[in-house]
N, C-alpha and C positions, 0 to 999 in steps of 0.2 A: 449482637448487630444483629437489623433484624434484614429479613429476605430483602429488601428492595434495594437497600445499601450494597449489596454483594453481587447485584444482577447486571453482571455486563456481557456482552457479544457483540461490540464495536468492532473488534478485529473481522468480524467476518466479513464485512463490507472490502476492506481492501485485500484481501485474503479471497474471495469472488474475483473481485478486479485482476489480479495476480493470476489466478487460474484462468480466466476469460483470455485476457494476453498472452497467455503461454500458448494458449491451442491457436490463437489467431498467428503468432509469430510461429508455429510449427507446423499452420498449413500454408507457409510457403507467403505470407502476407507481412508487407512490409522488413527486412533484415536487415536494414540500416540500423548502427550501432544506437541510437538515439532508443529506439523502442525498445534497446535490449536494459537500460538505463530503467526505463520506466517497467520495464517487467522486474527487476532488479530493486527497486525503489519500492513497488508494491511488494514486492514478497518480502523484505525488510520491513517495512511498517506490518505487514500480520506476524510476522512471525513477531517481532517486539510485541505486540498487543498480548498474542500467544502465553510468549515468556511471561510478561506480568501477569496476568491473570492465573496463570499456571503458580508461578510466585506467591501472589494472593490470597490464592484456593478461589478465584471466582471462575474457572475454567467450567464453559455448559450451564450456568447457572440461569435459565430460561426464566422470567416473572412478569409484573403483571405492568413493568414499564418496558418492555422489548422495543417499544416505538422512539422510542426516549434512543436509546442504547443503541438503534440500527442508524439513527441521525447521526450522532455522533460518529459510529462511522461512516458515514456521508464525510460529516465536514473533514474526519483523518485525511477520507482520500480524495478530498477537494484540494488539502492543502499538500499532499504527497503530487500531485497531478501539477496544482502549480508551480510548485518546486522544479520538475522537473521540465516544465516547459518553462521556464526560467534558463536552466541549466542547458537545456537545448538549442534554445535560442541566445545564449550566453556562446555556445563552442561554434555558434556559425559565425559569430562577430569579430569573438576573439581572433586572433591572426593565428598560427602553429608555428611552432619552430620549424626550422629547414632539418632535415633530416639529415643525418652523418652522412658523408659517403664512405 
């Protein structure tokens, strides 16, 4: 197997997004639940990427195609944020059940 086939650092982009979101929330910005959901989804995407790359022995390998690996990370992060936007929008539209007395 060539080094190019093993080079993957795409998990870094959602990880950086999760760290930024965590710091942003920790400093008092937007404590609403939907931003917690975004943070959790970004963390989940990053953790999944790290576990996948540890499993395949590809963690921390950086090679000549780092730009394409980071571009993949951007696509993954965009997919996470898009999914979060749909979930956040649906939570605002779908009626909530009445609380039990």
